[in-house]
C-alpha positions in Angstrom: 0.0 0.0 0.0 1.5 3.3 -1.1 -0.5 5.7 1.2 1.4 8.9 0.6 1.2 12.4 2.0 2.2 15.0 -0.7 3.7 18.1 1.0 3.9 21.4 -0.8 4.6 25.0 0.2 3.5 28.0 -1.9 3.8 31.7 -1.7 2.4 34.0 -4.5 3.0 31.5 -7.3 -0.6 30.7 -8.1 -0.2 29.6 -11.7 2.8 27.5 -10.9 1.0 25.9 -7.9 -2.0 25.1 -10.0 0.2 23.5 -12.7 2.0 21.5 -10.1 -1.3 20.2 -8.8 -2.4 19.5 -12.3 0.7 17.3 -12.9 0.0 15.3 -9.8 -3.6 14.7 -10.9 -2.4 13.5 -14.3 0.0 10.9 -12.9 -0.1 7.3 -14.3 -1.9 4.9 -12.1 0.1 3.0 -9.5 -1.7 0.1 -8.0 -2.2 0.7 -4.3 -1.1 4.4 -4.5 -3.3 6.8 -2.5 -2.3 10.4 -2.4 -3.4 13.1 0.1 -2.1 16.6 -0.6 -1.2 19.1 2.1 -0.5 22.6 0.7 0.8 25.4 2.9 -0.2 28.7 1.4 2.1 31.1 3.3 -0.3 34.0 3.2 -0.2 34.6 -0.5 -1.8 37.8 -1.9 -2.4 36.5 -5.5 -5.4 34.4 -4.8 -3.6 31.0 -4.5 -5.9 29.6 -1.8 -9.1 30.6 -3.6 -7.9 29.2 -6.9 -6.8 25.9 -5.4 -10.0 25.5 -3.5 -12.0 26.0 -6.7 -9.9 23.7 -9.0 -8.7 21.1 -6.4 -11.2 21.0 -3.5 -9.7 17.8 -2.1 -6.4 19.5 -1.4 -5.8 20.2 2.3 -4.9 23.9 2.5 -3.0 25.2 5.6 -2.7 29.0 5.9 0.7 30.2 6.9 1.9 33.4 8.6 3.8 34.8 5.7 7.1 34.1 7.5 7.3 30.3 7.1 9.5 30.3 4.0 10.2 26.9 2.4 11.5 24.9 5.3 8.9 26.3 7.7 6.1 25.6 5.3 7.2 22.0 4.7 7.5 21.3 8.4 4.0 22.7 8.9 2.5 20.5 6.2 4.5 17.5 7.5 3.3 18.0 11.1 -0.3 18.2 9.9 0.1 14.9 8.0 1.7 13.2 11.0 -1.4 14.1 13.1 -3.7 12.1 10.8 -5.3 9.1 12.4 -4.7 6.8 9.4 -0.9 6.9 9.3 0.9 7.4 6.0 3.5 5.0 4.6 5.3 7.7 2.7 5.9 11.4 2.6 6.5 13.1 -0.7 8.2 16.5 -0.6 7.4 18.5 -3.7 8.2 22.1 -4.8 5.3 24.0 -6.3 7.5 25.1 -9.2 8.5 21.5 -10.0 6.3 19.9 -12.7 6.2 16.1 -12.7 6.2 14.0 -15.8 3.2 11.8 -16.3 5.1 8.6 -15.3 7.1 10.2 -12.4 5.4 8.5 -9.4 5.2 5.2 -11.2 8.9 5.4 -11.8 9.7 6.6 -8.3 7.8 3.8 -6.6 9.5 1.3 -8.9 12.8 2.6 -7.7 11.6 2.3 -4.1 11.0 -1.4 -4.6 14.6 -1.9 -5.5 16.2 0.2 -2.7 13.7 -0.7 0.1 11.9 1.4 2.7 15.0 2.2 4.8 16.2 4.8 2.3 15.4 8.2 0.9 14.7 8.7 -2.8 15.7 12.0 -4.3 14.0 13.0 -7.6 16.2 14.0 -10.5 14.9 17.1 -12.1 16.0 18.9 -15.3 15.9 22.4 -16.7 12.9 22.8 -19.1 15.0 24.9 -21.5 18.3 23.1 -21.7 17.3 19.6 -20.6 20.2 19.5 -18.2 20.3 18.6 -14.5 18.8 21.4 -12.3 18.0 19.7 -9.0 18.5 16.2 -7.5 21.3 14.4 -5.8 25.0 15.1 -5.4 28.0 13.1 -4.2 30.6 14.6 -1.8 34.0 14.9 -3.3 35.6 14.3 0.1 34.5 14.1 3.8 36.2 17.4 4.7 33.8 19.9 3.2 30.5 20.3 1.3 32.1 20.3 -2.2 30.1 17.9 -4.4 29.3 16.8 -7.9 26.0 16.1 -9.5 24.7 12.6 -9.9 23.1 12.2 -13.3 20.3 9.6 -13.7 21.4 6.6 -15.9 17.9 5.6 -17.0 18.5 2.2 -15.5 18.7 2.1 -11.7 18.9 4.3 -8.6 22.3 5.6 -7.6 23.7 6.6 -4.2 24.0 10.3 -3.3 25.1 12.1 -0.2 23.1 15.4 -0.6 19.6 15.7 -1.9 17.4 18.6 -3.0 13.8 18.5 -1.7 12.2 19.5 -5.0 11.0 15.9 -5.2 11.9 13.7 -2.3 10.2 10.5 -1.2 10.6 9.5 2.5 9.2 6.3 3.9 7.6 6.5 7.4 10.3 4.2 8.8 12.9 6.8 8.0 10.7 9.5 9.7 10.4 7.3 12.8 14.2 7.2 13.0 15.3 10.8 12.2 12.1 12.9 12.3 11.2 15.6 9.8 13.1 18.7 8.6 15.1 20.4 11.3 13.7 23.6 12.7 17.2 25.1 12.6 16.7 26.0 9.0 14.3 28.7 7.7 14.5 28.3 3.9 17.5 26.7 2.2 19.7 23.8 3.5 16.8 22.0 5.3 16.7 19.3 2.6 20.4 19.1 2.2 20.7 18.7 6.0 18.0 16.0 6.0 19.9 13.7 3.7 23.2 14.5 5.6 21.5 13.6 8.9 20.1 10.4 7.4 23.5 9.3 6.2 25.0 9.9 9.6 22.2 7.7 11.0 23.0 4.9 8.5 20.2 5.7 6.1 21.2 5.9 2.4 19.8 8.3 -0.1 19.4 7.5 -3.8 18.6 9.5 -6.9 15.8 8.4 -9.2 16.7 6.2 -12.2 15.1 8.7 -14.6 14.4 12.4 -14.7 11.0 12.8 -13.0 10.1 16.4 -14.0 11.2 19.9 -14.8 12.1 22.9 -12.8 14.2 26.0 -13.6 17.2 26.4 -11.3 16.7 29.8 -9.7 19.5 29.5 -7.1 22.4 31.7 -8.4 24.0 33.5 -5.5 27.2 34.1 -7.5 25.3 36.1 -10.1 23.3 38.1 -7.6 26.4 39.2 -5.7 28.1 40.4 -8.9 25.2 42.4 -10.4 26.2 45.8 -9.0 25.3 45.2 -5.4 26.7 47.7 -2.9 28.7 46.3 0.0 25.7 46.9 2.3 23.5 45.0 -0.1 26.0 42.1 -0.3 26.1 42.0 3.5 22.3 41.9 3.7 22.4 39.1 1.2 25.0 37.2 3.3 22.6 37.2 6.3 19.4 36.7 4.3 17.7 33.3 4.7 17.1 33.5 0.9 20.7 34.4 0.2 23.8 32.8 1.8 21.9 32.3 5.1 25.1 33.0 7.0 24.2 31.8 10.5 22.3 28.7 9.4 25.0 27.7 6.8 27.7 27.9 9.5 25.6 25.9 11.9 25.2 23.2 9.2 29.0 23.2 8.6 29.8 23.2 12.3 27.5 20.2 12.8 28.6 18.0 9.9 31.9 19.4 8.6 33.5 20.9 11.7 37.1 20.9 10.3 35.9 23.0 7.4 34.3 25.7 9.6 37.2 28.3 9.6 37.5 28.1 5.8 33.7 28.2 5.3 33.5 31.4 7.5 36.4 33.0 5.6 35.0 32.0 2.2 31.6 33.6 2.9 33.2 36.9 3.9 35.6 37.0 0.9 32.6 36.4 -1.4 30.8 39.2 0.2 33.5 41.8 0.5 35.6 40.9 -2.5 33.1 39.3 -5.0 35.5 39.3 -8.0 37.8 36.9 -6.1 
């Protein structure tokens, strides 16, 4: 039985959210799959809640405060799903700007059968314009720092990864029982990366999907943002912003999992901020 809670967070992206939900509705049938969708609308002003209620009345909508950001919204949806009387077997994290292919969940659950329930599955996602990798899993180059390289799906079988993006991530309940949900130490970015890192530390492996499961434009480009004529004050604000370098949370993550890299990580962030050409 694939009783699955689909967890989504949205903020002022009505059309993308509706398209995301449409792609879920159009999924190929998987015998035994039962989806329940939990959508956190973090106080959108573009009519997201009203549109979702009209087009997809079965979606469970949870109103946010406007200050949840991605990680807070996903935790809120997850906590709501955990309170249900009829427990879920799986939890599917899904970004509202990620649009699944028609056979995505069928492929995902097929991968699950080969790796087992004591593992995390990270969906491989590609850029709609270039067809290249945009989000998914990465392998650490060494155990000293967070430097990593992309793991490209081989169209054959799941492959191990160390770090995973939460654009599409399938987490069995047995994993949740062992390591919980996304950490409340993270506001927006890093919560998904930390989750797979924490899982690895607990002896739980993560795998990428055998195939690309959908499309999403990669909108994370801090290097470009800090070079586009930002003043020093603006670069410092970006350094501390939870949607920028997320300074305090990033250093907390490094201190927790890569402690020997901490001095270099601290120095690197400040060099990027003060001397961006370097």
